[in-house]
N, C-alpha and C positions, 0 to 999 in steps of 0.2 A: 596627191596624198590627201586622205580624209582623215581628221585624227577627232577622236571622243574624248572629253575631258569631264571626269567627274570629282568634284571635290566633295570634302566632308570631315568631321574630326574621326571618322572612322574608329569608335571607341566603344565595341570594337568592329572591325570589318564583319560583314555578315552575309549569307547567301542573299539576302535581298538586294544589296549592292550589286553583286556579282551576276546574278539573273537579269537584273536591269541592264547593267551595262553590256552584258553579252546580247540581249534582245536590239538595244539601240546598235550596237555594231553589226549585227546580221541584217536587221532592217533598212540600215543607211547604205551599207556596204563599205563600213570604216576601216581604214588599215590598221588601226590600233586605238586601244583605249588607255588613256593616261589618268591614272589616280592620283589625286593631289591631297593629301593629308594637310589639314589647316595647323597653321602655327598658333598664333594668338587670337582666341576668337573676340569678334568685336564686340559681342555682347557676353557679360559673366555668366557662365552657365550655371545652372541648379546644382551642378555637382563638378567636382575639380577633375579636370581632364587628365587622362593618364598620360605620362611623360611620352615625348615623341619617340623615343627610342623603342618603346613596347608595341606602340601603334605602327612603326614601320615594319618591325620585325613580323607582327600579324598579317601585314598586307602582303608582306614577300612571301609568307607561307601561303596566304590564299591564293596567289597567282602564280606559285610556281609551276602548275600543269596548264598554264593558260599563255600561250606563246603570244598572243596579240594583246597581252595586257603587260604595262609597265608603271612603276609607281615613281614619282617626281617629289623632289624635296623642297622646289622652290618656296614655298610658304613656310616651312619649317626652318629654312634657312634664313629668309628675310625678317631683320628685326621689326618690333612691333606689328600693331594690326595688319592684317593682308586684306587686301581688296581685290574681288574678281577682276576688275578692269587691268590691275597691276600683272596679276598671273597670267590674264590672255595675252597680254602685250609681251611678256618676256617668252611665253611659248610661240607666238608669232614671229619673235626675233630669232628664235631657234630653228623654227622649220620653214622660216622664210615666206615670202608673200604668195608663193605657188599653192602652198597648202592650204585647205580648208578645215577650219576649226569648228567642232560641234560642242559647245558646253550643255551637258545635261544637268536638267534641274528639274523639281517637281512642281506640280501644277501649283501648289501653295506659294513656292518662291516665286514663279512667274509673275502672279497675281501682284508680288510686291517690287517687283523690277524697277517701277518708277523711284521707289526708295533708294536703290543702291547707288553706288557712286558712279558718275558718268555712264548712265544707262546708254546714252546714244553713242558713245565711243565703244561700247561693248558690243551692240549690234552692228557696228561697223566692221569690229574685226572677226566676229564670228556668228555662226547660227546658234540659236537657241533651241534645244531639243526638250520638250516639255513632256515629262512622263507622270502617268496618275499617282495620286496618294490617296491612300484608304481615308474617308472623311472629308474630301475635299472637291468641291465641284470643278469643272474646267473653266479656266478664266474667261472672262468677257473680253475678246479680243478687239472688238470695238473701243472698248472703255481703255485697254491698254494703249491702243493706238492714239487716242486722243492725249494720254500723257507720255508717251515714248512714240513721236511721229516715225513710222518706218518699222516698227517692231513687227508688224502683221506679215511683212515680207521677209522675216527674218527668223521666224518660229515655227517648227515643226513639231506638231502634236501626235503624239503616240497614245493609242487606247488601252497598251498592254504594257509590260505584266502588271497585274493588280496584285501586289505582295503587301502582306501586313506583318512586316518584320520590323521592330525598332531596337536601336543599341540599348535604349534605356530599359526596356523589357529584358534583355539579355544580361544586363547589368544586376537587374534585381531578382533574376531566377540564380544566378550565381552566388549571389549574396545569401539566398534562401538554401543552397545546396543543392539546387535542382540542377538537371542535364540540360545542357545545350547543343547537344551533338546535332539536331535536327535543324539548329538555326545558324550555325557557323560550320565552315570547313573543319574537318578533324583535326588537322594540324593546330588551328586556331584556338579550338578548344583545349587541346592539350596543351598549348602554351598558357592560356589563361589559368588552367590548373597548376602549372609547373611553378608559374610566377606569382600566384595567389594573387590575380587581378581581381578587382571586384568583390573580393571577399568580406571586406568591412564594411560594404555599404549597408 
Protein backbone atom coordinates (compact mmCIF):
# COMPACT_ATOMS: atom_id res chain seq x y z
CA UNK A 1 0.00 0.00 0.00
CA UNK A 2 1.34 3.42 -0.99
CA UNK A 3 -0.03 6.38 0.97
CA UNK A 4 0.37 10.09 0.18
CA UNK A 5 0.31 12.60 3.05
CA UNK A 6 -0.32 16.32 2.57
CA UNK A 7 -0.27 18.63 5.57
CA UNK A 8 -1.20 22.28 5.88
CA UNK A 9 -3.42 24.75 7.67
CA UNK A 10 -5.96 24.46 4.81
CA UNK A 11 -7.34 27.88 5.67
CA UNK A 12 -9.11 27.42 3.32
CA UNK A 13 -8.47 24.27 1.30
CA UNK A 14 -8.32 25.27 -2.38
CA UNK A 15 -8.08 23.78 -5.85
CA UNK A 16 -4.29 24.06 -5.79
CA UNK A 17 -4.14 21.60 -2.90
CA UNK A 18 -6.47 19.15 -4.62
CA UNK A 19 -4.85 19.34 -8.06
CA UNK A 20 -1.38 18.90 -6.58
CA UNK A 21 -2.43 15.93 -4.45
CA UNK A 22 -4.19 14.26 -7.37
CA UNK A 23 -1.15 14.77 -9.60
CA UNK A 24 1.04 13.08 -6.99
CA UNK A 25 -1.47 10.25 -6.52
CA UNK A 26 -1.66 9.47 -10.22
CA UNK A 27 2.06 9.99 -10.96
CA UNK A 28 3.22 7.66 -8.18
CA UNK A 29 0.30 5.21 -8.24
CA UNK A 30 -0.70 5.89 -4.64
CA UNK A 31 -3.60 4.06 -2.98
CA UNK A 32 -4.88 7.14 -1.17
CA UNK A 33 -4.07 10.68 -0.12
CA UNK A 34 -4.38 11.70 3.52
CA UNK A 35 -4.93 15.42 4.17
CA UNK A 36 -3.66 16.45 7.61
CA UNK A 37 -4.84 19.87 8.79
CA UNK A 38 -2.48 21.52 11.25
CA UNK A 39 -3.40 22.01 14.85
CA UNK A 40 -1.20 24.62 16.51
CA UNK A 41 1.38 26.04 14.07
CA UNK A 42 4.97 26.19 15.26
CA UNK A 43 5.35 29.76 14.05
CA UNK A 44 2.75 32.34 14.95
CA UNK A 45 1.03 33.19 11.68
CA UNK A 46 0.39 36.70 10.42
CA UNK A 47 -3.37 36.06 10.65
CA UNK A 48 -5.42 34.20 13.24
CA UNK A 49 -6.05 30.65 12.08
CA UNK A 50 -9.68 29.72 11.54
CA UNK A 51 -10.98 27.26 14.17
CA UNK A 52 -10.29 23.63 13.34
CA UNK A 53 -13.98 22.72 13.08
CA UNK A 54 -14.42 25.05 10.08
CA UNK A 55 -11.21 23.94 8.38
CA UNK A 56 -12.24 20.30 8.84
CA UNK A 57 -15.71 20.89 7.44
CA UNK A 58 -14.27 22.62 4.37
CA UNK A 59 -11.87 19.71 3.81
CA UNK A 60 -14.68 17.15 4.03
CA UNK A 61 -16.75 19.18 1.55
CA UNK A 62 -13.77 19.50 -0.81
CA UNK A 63 -13.09 15.74 -0.97
CA UNK A 64 -16.69 14.48 -0.88
CA UNK A 65 -16.46 13.35 -4.51
CA UNK A 66 -12.85 12.10 -4.29
CA UNK A 67 -12.89 8.49 -3.04
CA UNK A 68 -9.10 8.24 -2.83
CA UNK A 69 -8.83 11.17 -0.43
CA UNK A 70 -9.42 11.21 3.31
CA UNK A 71 -8.88 13.60 6.21
CA UNK A 72 -6.87 12.83 9.34
CA UNK A 73 -7.36 14.81 12.57
CA UNK A 74 -4.10 13.58 14.10
CA UNK A 75 -2.51 17.01 14.43
CA UNK A 76 -5.69 18.78 15.53
CA UNK A 77 -6.23 16.23 18.31
CA UNK A 78 -2.58 16.32 19.43
CA UNK A 79 -1.99 18.94 22.16
CA UNK A 80 0.69 21.55 21.63
CA UNK A 81 2.78 22.11 18.51
CA UNK A 82 2.80 19.35 15.90
CA UNK A 83 5.91 18.08 14.22
CA UNK A 84 5.98 16.19 10.93
CA UNK A 85 8.12 13.44 12.46
CA UNK A 86 5.40 12.71 15.05
CA UNK A 87 2.64 12.66 12.45
CA UNK A 88 4.55 10.30 10.15
CA UNK A 89 5.35 8.03 13.11
CA UNK A 90 1.65 7.86 14.07
CA UNK A 91 0.60 7.11 10.50
CA UNK A 92 3.34 4.49 10.25
CA UNK A 93 1.86 2.87 13.36
CA UNK A 94 -1.64 2.94 11.86
CA UNK A 95 -0.71 1.47 8.50
CA UNK A 96 2.07 -0.89 9.55
CA UNK A 97 5.56 -1.44 8.20
CA UNK A 98 4.31 -2.82 4.87
CA UNK A 99 2.87 0.54 3.78
CA UNK A 100 5.02 3.07 1.95
CA UNK A 101 4.37 6.67 2.98
CA UNK A 102 5.01 9.58 0.62
CA UNK A 103 5.08 12.97 2.35
CA UNK A 104 4.17 15.77 -0.08
CA UNK A 105 5.90 19.12 0.32
CA UNK A 106 6.89 22.12 -1.77
CA UNK A 107 10.35 22.78 -3.15
CA UNK A 108 10.62 25.66 -0.65
CA UNK A 109 9.94 23.35 2.31
CA UNK A 110 12.34 20.69 1.07
CA UNK A 111 15.10 23.30 0.95
CA UNK A 112 14.65 23.75 4.71
CA UNK A 113 14.34 20.06 5.64
CA UNK A 114 17.61 20.14 7.65
CA UNK A 115 15.95 22.59 10.06
CA UNK A 116 12.98 20.30 10.76
CA UNK A 117 12.81 18.16 13.89
CA UNK A 118 14.58 14.82 13.34
CA UNK A 119 14.97 15.00 9.56
CA UNK A 120 16.96 11.75 9.48
CA UNK A 121 14.13 9.91 11.23
CA UNK A 122 11.62 11.44 8.80
CA UNK A 123 13.44 10.11 5.75
CA UNK A 124 13.78 6.69 7.42
CA UNK A 125 10.00 6.48 7.76
CA UNK A 126 8.84 7.96 4.46
CA UNK A 127 9.70 9.23 1.02
CA UNK A 128 9.53 12.96 0.30
CA UNK A 129 7.62 14.09 -2.80
CA UNK A 130 8.79 17.58 -3.74
CA UNK A 131 6.40 19.60 -5.91
CA UNK A 132 7.14 22.98 -7.52
CA UNK A 133 6.11 26.23 -5.87
CA UNK A 134 5.83 29.41 -7.97
CA UNK A 135 8.77 31.70 -7.30
CA UNK A 136 11.02 29.00 -5.82
CA UNK A 137 13.95 27.21 -7.42
CA UNK A 138 14.35 23.45 -7.31
CA UNK A 139 16.55 22.73 -4.25
CA UNK A 140 20.17 21.72 -4.71
CA UNK A 141 20.16 18.01 -3.90
CA UNK A 142 23.91 17.89 -3.22
CA UNK A 143 23.60 20.63 -0.60
CA UNK A 144 20.66 18.85 0.98
CA UNK A 145 22.58 15.57 1.04
CA UNK A 146 25.46 17.27 2.86
CA UNK A 147 23.15 18.40 5.66
CA UNK A 148 20.77 15.43 5.70
CA UNK A 149 22.72 12.33 4.59
CA UNK A 150 20.56 9.89 2.68
CA UNK A 151 17.90 12.37 1.64
CA UNK A 152 18.83 12.09 -2.05
CA UNK A 153 17.73 8.44 -1.98
CA UNK A 154 14.39 9.31 -0.39
CA UNK A 155 13.14 12.26 -2.41
CA UNK A 156 11.03 12.22 -5.58
CA UNK A 157 10.95 15.45 -7.59
CA UNK A 158 7.88 16.36 -9.63
CA UNK A 159 8.03 19.15 -12.19
CA UNK A 160 4.28 19.74 -12.22
CA UNK A 161 1.72 20.98 -11.52
CA UNK A 162 2.73 24.64 -11.46
CA UNK A 163 -0.22 26.23 -9.67
CA UNK A 164 -0.23 29.74 -8.27
CA UNK A 165 -3.10 29.71 -5.78
CA UNK A 166 -2.63 30.77 -2.18
CA UNK A 167 -4.96 30.64 0.80
CA UNK A 168 -3.91 34.14 1.85
CA UNK A 169 -4.96 35.54 -1.55
CA UNK A 170 -8.31 33.77 -1.21
CA UNK A 171 -8.87 35.25 2.25
CA UNK A 172 -8.04 38.68 0.90
CA UNK A 173 -10.52 38.30 -1.98
CA UNK A 174 -13.27 37.27 0.44
CA UNK A 175 -12.52 40.26 2.66
CA UNK A 176 -12.93 42.53 -0.40
CA UNK A 177 -16.18 40.85 -1.41
CA UNK A 178 -14.70 39.32 -4.56
CA UNK A 179 -15.68 35.89 -5.96
CA UNK A 180 -13.50 32.86 -5.21
CA UNK A 181 -15.47 30.18 -7.09
CA UNK A 182 -12.57 29.72 -9.53
CA UNK A 183 -10.14 29.03 -6.67
CA UNK A 184 -11.99 26.66 -4.32
CA UNK A 185 -14.54 23.87 -4.79
CA UNK A 186 -18.08 25.24 -5.01
CA UNK A 187 -19.23 23.68 -1.68
CA UNK A 188 -16.25 25.32 0.05
CA UNK A 189 -17.10 28.73 -1.43
CA UNK A 190 -20.68 28.31 -0.20
CA UNK A 191 -19.49 27.29 3.27
CA UNK A 192 -17.23 30.35 3.52
CA UNK A 193 -20.12 32.65 2.62
CA UNK A 194 -22.60 30.90 4.90
CA UNK A 195 -20.31 31.10 7.93
CA UNK A 196 -18.94 34.55 7.07
CA UNK A 197 -15.34 33.32 7.20
CA UNK A 198 -12.56 35.76 6.32
CA UNK A 199 -15.00 38.64 5.82
CA UNK A 200 -13.49 40.76 8.61
CA UNK A 201 -9.91 40.67 7.34
